N, C-alpha and C positions, 0 to 999 in steps of 0.2 A: 381520523387522521391515523398514520401509518406510525408504530412505535419504533423509535430510533435503538437500535441496538449497536453498541460501539464497535462490535466484534466484526457484526455484517456488513458494517460501512467500509470499515477498515479493510477488509477482505473483498468489497467492492470494488473499493481504489487501487488493491494491489493487481487485482484482474483487466482493470482499465489500464494501468501503468504499463503492466506487463505486452499487451496489445500494443501500444501504443511504442514499445519500446523495440519489437520486432518488425515494426513499418517506419520507424524514425530515420531520416537520411544521414547525418550527418554525426560523426562522431561525438563533436560538442554537447548536440542532442540526446545521444544514445546516454552520453556521462550524466549529463541533467536526470535523466529519467532514471538510470540506475542509480543515482543518491538517492532522490525518492522514494523508490523503492526500498533501497536500504533502511531509510528514515521508518518508514510505515512498520518493515519488519519489528523494528525497533519497537514499536506501539504496540505493534500486537502483542509480542512477549510481553512486554507491560500489563496491558489488558489480562491477558492468560494468568500472570503470576498474582494480579488483583482478584481475579476470580477464583484463586486457589485458597484465598485467607480470610 
């Protein structure tokens, strides 16, 4: 079984959302994906801060 690393999971999700954002058709979909991307960046920031301590 593959070990789960939170930073790697978040990074994978960020890459996936970036691809979806580039191909999104409507403004509403782009806004929704952008909000999810911003939230994931906040999660990444939190995880990095936790690793420093």
